[in-house]
C-alpha positions in Angstrom: 93.8 60.7 118.0 90.2 61.8 118.2 89.9 62.6 114.2 91.1 59.2 113.7 88.9 57.5 115.7 86.3 59.1 114.1 86.8 58.5 110.8 87.4 54.4 111.7 91.2 55.3 110.8 94.2 53.5 113.2 97.4 54.8 114.1 100.1 56.8 112.2 99.8 54.8 109.1 96.2 55.2 108.8 95.0 51.7 108.6 91.6 51.2 107.4 89.2 50.0 110.0 85.9 48.7 109.8 83.0 51.7 109.8 79.8 50.5 109.7 78.1 54.1 110.4 80.8 56.7 108.8 80.6 60.3 110.0 78.7 62.8 108.0 80.0 66.3 107.9 81.3 69.4 105.5 83.8 71.2 107.7 86.3 69.6 110.6 87.2 72.4 112.7 90.1 73.2 114.9 91.6 75.6 117.6 95.2 75.2 117.2 96.6 76.8 120.3 100.2 76.5 121.2 102.4 77.1 123.8 104.8 79.3 121.5 104.9 81.1 118.2 103.3 80.0 115.1 106.0 78.3 113.7 106.4 76.0 117.1 105.2 72.1 116.4 103.2 70.3 119.2 105.4 68.5 121.8 103.0 65.4 121.4 102.5 63.6 118.1 99.0 63.5 118.3 98.3 67.5 119.1 97.9 69.9 116.3 99.8 73.5 116.6 99.5 76.4 113.7 102.3 74.2 111.7 100.3 70.6 112.1 97.5 71.4 110.4 98.6 69.1 107.4 98.0 66.1 110.2 94.1 66.6 109.6 94.4 67.3 106.1 96.1 63.9 105.5 93.2 62.1 107.9 90.4 63.8 106.1 92.2 63.0 102.4 92.2 59.6 103.4 88.9 59.2 105.1 86.9 60.8 102.0 88.9 58.5 99.7 87.7 55.7 101.1 84.4 56.4 102.2 84.7 57.1 105.9 83.8 60.7 105.7 80.1 61.4 103.9 79.2 62.1 101.6 82.4 61.9 99.6 83.9 65.4 98.9 86.0 67.8 99.6 85.8 68.3 103.4 86.9 71.9 104.5 89.3 72.7 107.2 88.6 75.7 109.8 90.5 77.5 112.4 87.5 78.5 114.6 89.7 80.2 117.4 92.9 81.6 117.3 94.8 84.6 119.1 98.1 85.7 120.7 97.8 88.4 123.6 99.7 91.5 123.2 101.7 93.6 125.9 100.0 96.2 126.4 98.2 95.5 128.0 98.9 92.4 129.6 102.5 92.4 130.5 103.2 89.1 130.6 101.9 88.9 126.5 104.0 89.5 124.0 105.0 92.9 122.0 102.3 94.9 119.9 105.3 93.8 117.2 105.0 90.4 117.8 101.5 89.6 117.9 101.0 91.1 114.3 103.9 89.4 112.8 102.6 86.0 114.8 98.9 86.8 113.3 100.1 87.1 109.7 103.1 84.3 110.2 99.4 82.0 111.5 97.4 83.0 108.4 100.1 81.8 105.8 100.6 78.6 107.5 96.9 78.0 107.7 96.5 78.7 104.4 99.2 76.7 103.2 98.0 73.8 105.0 94.6 74.1 103.2 92.4 75.8 106.0 89.7 77.4 104.4 88.3 79.9 107.0 90.0 81.3 110.2 88.8 83.3 113.1 90.7 85.3 115.0 89.9 85.8 119.0 89.1 88.7 119.9 88.4 91.8 118.0 88.7 94.2 120.9 90.9 93.6 124.2 88.1 92.5 126.9 87.8 95.4 129.7 89.4 95.7 133.2 93.2 94.4 133.8 92.4 90.5 135.4 95.0 89.0 133.3 94.4 85.6 134.1 90.7 85.9 133.9 90.0 88.0 130.7 92.0 88.2 127.2 93.7 91.0 125.8 94.3 89.2 122.1 92.2 92.1 120.3 93.1 93.6 117.2 91.4 96.8 119.2 92.3 98.2 122.4 89.3 98.1 124.7 89.3 101.9 123.9 88.9 101.1 120.4 92.0 102.1 119.2 93.7 99.8 116.3 97.0 97.7 117.5 99.6 96.6 114.7 97.6 93.6 114.7 94.6 95.2 112.9 96.5 96.0 110.0 98.3 92.5 110.1 94.4 91.2 110.0 93.3 93.3 107.1 96.5 93.1 104.7 98.8 90.1 106.1 102.2 89.9 104.4 105.0 87.7 105.1 107.9 86.4 103.1 109.1 83.0 104.4 111.0 80.1 103.0 109.1 77.5 101.8 111.2 74.0 100.5 114.5 75.5 98.7 112.0 78.8 97.8 111.3 82.2 99.3 107.9 82.8 98.9 105.9 86.2 99.1 102.2 85.7 100.6 99.3 88.0 101.2 95.7 88.8 101.2 94.9 92.0 98.9 92.6 94.0 101.6 91.0 96.3 98.5 91.0 95.0 94.5 93.5 96.3 92.1 97.2 96.3 91.7 99.2 95.1 94.4 102.8 96.5 94.5 105.3 94.3 96.4 109.1 96.3 97.5 111.8 95.3 98.9 114.3 98.1 101.1 117.5 98.9 99.4 119.3 101.5 101.4 116.3 104.5 102.2 114.8 103.4 98.6 112.0 101.0 98.3 112.8 98.5 94.6 109.7 97.0 93.5 109.5 93.4 93.0 106.5 92.6 91.3 103.4 94.1 90.8 100.2 91.5 90.7 96.5 92.4 90.1 94.2 90.9 93.3 90.5 91.1 94.1 89.5 92.4 97.6 90.3 89.6 100.5 92.3 87.5 97.7 95.5 85.6 98.3 98.5 86.6 96.3 101.6 84.6 96.1 105.4 84.8 94.2 108.4 83.0 94.6 111.7 85.9 95.1 115.2 85.4 95.1 116.1 83.0 98.3 119.0 85.5 99.1 116.6 88.5 99.7 116.6 89.8 103.4 115.9 92.9 104.8 112.6 94.6 104.9 109.6 94.0 102.4 106.6 95.9 102.0 103.3 95.7 99.8 100.9 98.2 98.8 97.4 98.7 97.1 95.2 101.7 96.2 97.1 103.8 98.9 96.8 101.4 101.9 100.5 99.6 102.9 101.2 96.7 104.9 103.0 96.4 107.7 106.7 96.0 107.0 107.6 92.2 107.2 111.4 92.0 108.7 113.7 89.1 107.4 
């Protein structure tokens, strides 16, 4: 609702309103925290959780096309804060494995909806055990030991349905040939190889019937196993 009002658009239909002083900006930032995992839509149609960011993209595109967001050029969409706490250390948070998995899912959903920058909060857990005040969403424990979410952040890999397709998506931590494999019994079978630059996205459709464990590797570094 705020974005529509700012950009002189009314209601879900984005009806054009008079806009004598259009907003000038380059980036729209959002912190799409939610009450559950990253695939949980917001309960309110005017709220934004991880899978709802496309609503903002739609508003931005309409505003740019109609001169209600200046300059009339592509506006980036950023997620400037996002995270999940882990257990340990917070006993009321999700497990270390779930934190890592949700991080990977979030990054994929952000990318799919046009987010160009995502900032995870925090790098390291805050000290102490006041779970009502401090945050324990780091990819490192407070003692400096990495959590599984560290590798998930550095080398995310997901295998998720996208419409009628099954998509393998990831970000390579190093430049080189990324090998994506599927576990069959005790062995790993290569599904495909793709050359990627450090920090670049790789994505490929695979057979929709595939289930089980998946992993990716590049130059001796291996992602977490994705279970489907």
